[in-house]
N, C-alpha and C positions, 0 to 999 in steps of 0.2 A: 280486878285491876285492869285499867284500860288506858290507852294513850291515843291522842289524836293531834293532828297538825292542821293549822289554819293559815291560809295565805291571805294576807290583808290587802294585796294588790289586785285581786281578781275583780273583774267588772261584771255587771249584771248581764244576763242573757236576754232580757226583755226590757223595753222602755216605752215611754209615751212621748209623742210630739204633737204640736198643733196640727190640725187638719190640713192635709196637702203638703206636709213637709216630712222629711226623713230624719231619723236620728243618726248622727255620725259620732263615733267614739273610737278612740285608739285603745286597743287591748294590749296592756303590757305583758311581757313574758317574764314572769318571776322577778320583777324589778322592785317589789315591795318587801316588807318584812314578813317573816314567818314566825308564828307563835305556836309552841307545843304545850299541850296540857296533858298531865298524867294524874290519875287519881285511883283511889281504892275505896270501896264501900263494903259495909257488912249488911246484915239483914236489918239492923236498927239505925245505923248512922253512917255518915261520911267519915272515913278513917283518916285519909291523907289526900291532899291536893297540892300539886306543884305546877307552876307555869314557868316557861323559859322562852327566851328569844332564840331562834334558830332551830335546828333539828335535834332530836333526841339521839344520844350516843351512849356507849357503854359506861362512860364516866358519870354522865348526868343521871343515868339509871341507878348506878351504885349510890350516888348521893341521895336520890329519892328513897331508896330502900333503907339506907343507914340513918338518915336524918329525919325522914318524915313517916315512913311506914312502920319500921321496927318498933319505935317507941309506943305506937298505938296498938300493937298486937298483944294478945293474951296467950297464956299457955294453952296449947292444943289448937290454935288458930291455923286454918288452911288458906293459903294464898293461891289463887288460880289466875294464870296469865297465858296469853297466846304466844306463839313463836315468831316474834317480830325480828327484824334483822339486827337491831342493836343488842338483842339477847345472845347473839351468836358468839360474843366475846368470851362467854363463860358457859360451860355446860350446866353447872349447878352452883347456886349461891346459897351458902349456909346461913340460915337465919338463927 
């Protein structure tokens, strides 16, 4: 299982311009949207994927576990995850 965040407002670090001219661009500071994607895979298939606007928090993670991941798990399945900050709301989640 892995989670990632994508800032849609970030600008490119390199660009092109006609010969003899410079590129001028204003870089916004987190003014655009943020999309978070979380997913789980097994050795054979993608088990669950969820995207959401804004940042992942404990409630959104619980929804992913209950509504997306748990229905796809089989008896004896092992879920491996890292220790991100939104997981600190609970020490252990009973599957």
